[in-house]
N, C-alpha and C positions, 0 to 999 in steps of 0.2 A: 055802401054800394061798391061792388068789385069792378075793377077796370079791365077792359078787354086787352088782349095782347097787342092789338094794332095801335093802341094809343101811344102818344109821344111819351118819352121818359121824363121823369120829374126828379129834381135834385133839391136837397135842403142845403142852404148855404149859410155860412157864418163869417164874421169879419176877420180879416188878418190883423195882426197887431199894428201894422202900418196905417190901416184905414179905420181903426176902431172908433176914433173920435168922429170922423165923417160919417161913419156907419150909423151911429146912434141917431143922428138927425135924419139920415136917409131912411132908416127902418121905420121911423115915426112919421115920415112924410113931411118933415119940416124944412129940410134944407135941399132936398132933391125932388123936384116936382115929378120927375119921371117914375119914381118909385111909388106907384099907386096900384092897388089891386086891379088886375085886368089889363094893365098897360104892357106893351111890348117894347123890349129893350134890346139893343145890339150887344153882342158878347163875342169874346174870342178866348180860346184857351192859352195859358201861358206856361203850362207844365205842371209838375207835381212837387209838393213840398216834402219835408222829412217824414211827415206822418202819413204819406201816401194820399193826401187830399189833393184834389184838382184845384189849381189856382186859375181863376178867371178874371178877365177884365170886362166889367159890365158898366158901360157908361164911363163915368169918372172914377169908379170904385174898383179896387182890387179885392176880391173875395175868395174864400176857400169853399169847396163844395165836395160832397160825396160824389165820386165818379159814377156816372149813370150807367156804365156797362156797355156803351156804344162808342164807336169811333167818331169823335166830333170833328166837323170841318174847321178850317182856319177861322171862319167867321160864321155866326149863326145868330138866331134870335131867341129870346126867352120871354115868356109871359109871366107876370107876377100873379101868383095864386093866393098868397097870404103874406102878411108882414109880421113883424115881431123880432125877437132876438135871433131866430133862425127862420127866415122867410122860405117859402116853398115856391120854386120856379118850375115852369114847364118848358122844356126845350121844344122849339118849333122847327120842323123841317130837318131834323137830324137823322130820322130813320133811314133815309136814302143812303147815308154814309155808313150805316151799321154793317157789320159783318153778318150778313143774313144767314149764312150757313152755320156759324157758331151759335147765333141766337136761336135758330130753329132747333139745333141739337139740344140746347139748354132747355127749351120749352118742352121737348119730347121727354127728357130724362128727369126733370124735376119732380113731376108727379109720381114717378116710378121709384125714386131713390129711397133707400133706408139704410140705417146703420148696419154694421157687421154683426152686432150681437144676436139678432134672430138666426142668421145663418150659422154662426158658431155654436149656438145652442142645439140646432138640428144636427149639425155634423158631429158634435160631441156625443149626442144620444145615439146616433147610428154607430159610432165607433165602439161604444160600450155594450151594445145590446146584440143578441144573437140575430136580430132582424137583418143585420148587415149581410149575412150569408144568403139571404133571399134575393139580393140585388144582382143584376147581371154583372159579369166579370168586368166589362168595360166601364160600368158605373163605379164599381168598387175601386178600379185602378185610378179613375179620375178623382175620387174622394181621397185616395191615398196621396196622390200628387198634390191636392189642395192642402192636406195636412203637412206635407213635406215643405211646402212653400211658406209656412208660418215660421216666424222666428221663435227662439227659445229665450228664456230669461237669462241663461248663461251667455248667449250670444250678445244680448243687449247690454251686458255688463262691461263691455269693452268698446272703445271708440271705433275700432275697425268693424266690430260686429254690428254696431248701430249704423255705420255708414253702409254696410252691405244690406242691412234690413231696409233702409231708406231706398236704396237702389232697386230692391226687389219688391217694393210696395205696390207696384203696378203703375205708378204715376209716370214712370219713365220708360215703359216697355217699348212703345213705338220709336222713341228717339234712339234707344239702344239697337233696335232692329235695323235702322237705316245707317248705323255706323259702318265704316269700311270693315269688311270681314264679319259683319253681324250675321248670325245664323239663327233662323227662327227656332229650330229644334233645340239648340243649346242655350240660346239667350233666354227664351221663355220658359225653360225647364223649371227653374226655381222661382219664377216670378208669380206674384199673387194674382195679377190680372190674367196672365197666361193660364194659370190653373183654373180660374173662374170660367174662362172661355171654354176650356176643354171639358169642364164638368157640365156646363150648360149645353154644349154640343152633344154630350153623352145622354143627358136627360131628354133633349129634344128628339133623340132617336127612339124613345120609348113610345110605341104606337098607342098605348091605352092611356097615356098621361093626359089628364084634363088640365085646362088652364084655370088656376084658382086665384088669379090676380084681380078679378073683377071686384072682389069685396075688400081689397086692401085700402088702407087709409093713407093719405099723403103724409109722409114723415116730415119732421122738422128739417129745415134746410141746413146744409153743412156750413154755410157762411155766417151762421149766427154766433160763431166764435167757438173756442175750445170748451168742451163739456165732458167731464169724466163719464164714461159709458160702462155701466155695470153689466154683469152677466144676466141673461134672461133664462127663465125656466119654460119648459114646454107646457102647452095647455094640457089639462088632464086627459082630454080625449086622445092625445098623441102619447102622453107619458105612460098610459096604461095599455097602449096598443102594441101588438106584436106582428102586425102585417106591414111588410115593406111598402106595399102599394099606398098605404095611408100617408107615408112620409114623402113620397115623391112629388106630389103637387106642391106641398109646402117648401120642399127643398128647391124646386125650380123657381118658385116665386122669390125665395130668399136670395138665390144666386143672381137672378135678374135685378133685384133691388140693390144688391151689393155692387154689381157691375155698373148700374146707373149712377150710384153714389161716387164711385171711382172716376167715371167719365165726366161727371159734373166737376169734380176737383181738377181734372185735366183741363177742361174748358175754362175754368176760373183762373187757372195758373197764368194765363196770358193777360188777365185783367187786374190782378191784385199784386201788391209789392212783396208778397211773402208766399212761401210754399206751405200748404196745408197737407199734411201726410198722416195717414192712418195705417198702423201696422198691427196685424193680428199676432198675438203672442201666445204660445203654448204655456199655460201655467199649471198650477196644481189642480188636478181633476177638472180641467176645463180650459177654455181659452179666453183671453182678455184682449182689449183694444187699447193700444197706445196711440194717442193723438199728439202730433208734433207740429209746431208752427215755427218755421225758420225764416228769419228776415235779416237782410243786410242793409245797413244804414250808411249812406254816404256821409263822409266827413266834410268839415268846412275849415276855415282858417284857424278856428279855436278848438275844434274837436276832430280827433282822428276817426277814420272809418271804424265801425263796430258792428257786432252781430248780436241778435237776440234770438234765443231758442226757448220757446215755451213748450210745455208738455202737460198732458192731462191723462189720467187713468183712474180706474176704479177697481181695486183689488179686494178680494174677499177678506184678506187679512188686515187691510188698512182702511178700506172704504175709499171714497173719492179723494183724490190728491191732485193738486196742480203745482206747477213750478215755472219759474222764469229765470233764465241765465243770460246775463248781459256781459259780453266780452269786448273790452276796449283795449287793444294792444295786448299786454300781459296782465291786465287788471280785470278781475272777474267779480261780478255781483250775483248772488244767488238768493232768490226769495221763494219760499215754499208755502203752500196752503194745504191744510187738511181739514176735512169736514168734522172729523171726530177729535175730541180733545185728547183721548188716549193715543191717537195716531200722531198728533203733534208731539207728544212727549216721546214716543218711540223714535220719531225722526230726529228730534233734538239730541237723543242719545248717540246718534251717529255723527254728530258734528265734528268731534275730535278726530275721528277717522278720516273725514272728508278734508279737514284742514291739513292733516299730515300728508294725504295723497296729493293735494294741490301744491304743497310746499315742495315735494319731490319733483313735480312737473315743471316747476319754475314760475307758476302763476301766482300773482299777488291777489289775495282774497280781500276785497274792499267791503263786502257785506255778506252776511249769512244769517238768515232769519227764517222762522216758520211760524205762521199764524193759524189760529183755529178759525175755520170758516173758509168759504171759497170766494175768490174775487168775482166781481160782476163780469159776466161774459160780454166781450166786445165784438160786434159784428165786423166782418171785413168790409172794405169799401165797395165791394161789389154787391153788398146786400141791398142797396137802393134799387139796382137793376132787378134783382130777384123779387123784391117786394112789389115793384111797379108792374111786373109782368106775370105775377102769380095769379 
């Protein structure tokens, strides 16, 4: 049975190492009488740990929980819904403290969002076919601006190029516009979201354009973790069509879905401990999607502050590939995964070149490996909120 959007958020909790022994008895209902199904307990948040999990004080226990996606008050109550190694708790009375404007925006955009691949397939087809000449000039100009806002493989091959691509990914458009001296015309010129907004505005000015979004299927949520996204092919009815009017409804639907996906990522950025960024890249005879997860970890007395950069992409020449780079000071660990065995071999052939490049940069390579098969996708900690309100 699905839950309504008005219901209270639920969290799955697990024991911290400090409370593990106490927890075993509490979860079984042996040593803590309050931990019974249906019982209401007092709770208060203590902050977040290194893994981005919410640390809660519930009764006499300190536990970790997936963050519910709402602003929790300093004290609240939870109802025990189920027990076991990872009990399920329902937060009571926390909705009033939630940022209703953000949650409302999330609810509106989640059913609309979709990956960039459908849009890139439509745009690539329009760019290659004579049907492009049938479109109005202002629509063609908006399409050209969208293609200009995509990064190229050569740009992403350098650190500065990757930094610029991240800045132009659309995730930071509004923050750049409010900077002193920020100018909408110049700042948004090469920005992916700015180009999407201009194209949508151009398509909305088409008087005969019907809305084709009613039959769309709700796409997977971005918060389900990094997943290589391959290119899509157009359906036969469009691939064999030479009328521009046939493409416009699909194009507008794809643009709206890509905008919704980007805005969901912006809304999630305030709730998760990592940046999730998607960058469209002009590749050979088409465009691909590079997904990046960038996270900064706070250090402690025994470990210095470090960074983790994960990436995922699906190239026609390599197939699905994922990677994770962990930088601690000047020490770097690199782990790669490739779905295809032959791709693993091709990547390993480049290891000597990578070692040489890192040696010149002054970094110490602690680990370099490539495995066949993809790692299991890990959802971000906001996924509980998305699941609870979907």
